[in-house]
N, C-alpha and C positions, 0 to 999 in steps of 0.2 A: 599753442592754443590759437584758434581762429574765431574772432567775434566780429560779426557784421551787423550793423543796425540800419534798417531802412526807415527813413523818416520823412516828414514834411516840416517846413518852417513854422507853421502855426500850431503844431501838435504839442500840447502840454505834457502828455504822457511820454512823448519822444524825449523831451527835455529831461523828464524825471529819469528815464532809462539811461540816457547819456551821462547825467550827473551821477547816478548810482555807479556806473562803470568807472567814471573818472575818480570818484571818491574812494573806490576800492582798487585804484591803480591797475585797472584791466584795460589793456590797449584794444582798440576796436577801429574798424573801418566804418565810415558813415556814408550813406547814399541818400540824397534828396530825391525821392521818387516823384515829386511834383515837377522837377526840372530834368529828370533823366528817364525817358520812357523805357529804355532798355532795362534799366534797373527796376523799374516798376513792374515790367513784365516778368523779370527774374523773381521778384518778391512774390508775385501772385502764383507763379509756377511752383515755388518752394512751399508756400503757406496755404494756397487756396483761398487767400483772403485779400481784400483790397484795403483794409484798415491798417493803420500804423499805430505804434511801432511794431515792426517785425524784427526779431533778433534771431540770428543764425549763430548758435554757439556750438562750434565743432560739429556742425551738421544737424544739431537739434534745433528745431524751429519753435520759437515762442512768439505768440501774438499778444500784444499788450504789454504793460509794465507789471511784472510780478517778481518782486525781489526773491521770494522763496524759490520760484522756478528757475530764476537766473542762477542762484547759488547751487541748486541741484544740477543744472546743466554744466556748471563749471567744476563739479565734483569737489567742492570745497568743504 
């Protein structure tokens, strides 16, 4: 399973998404798009969005924090 979370330090929904993944023991990679322009460009290319969080779960792109969508993408 591959989970990537694109975040910014001040984003409260990013914290919720990361806490959700941690609480469910789902490993993920995190990229701060405020500090990493290449990852910001990658996020926009994948999602078509500039807002965070953006989650890439096994190639399925989710914008924002939505626990139901996360569970669906994880096939749990």
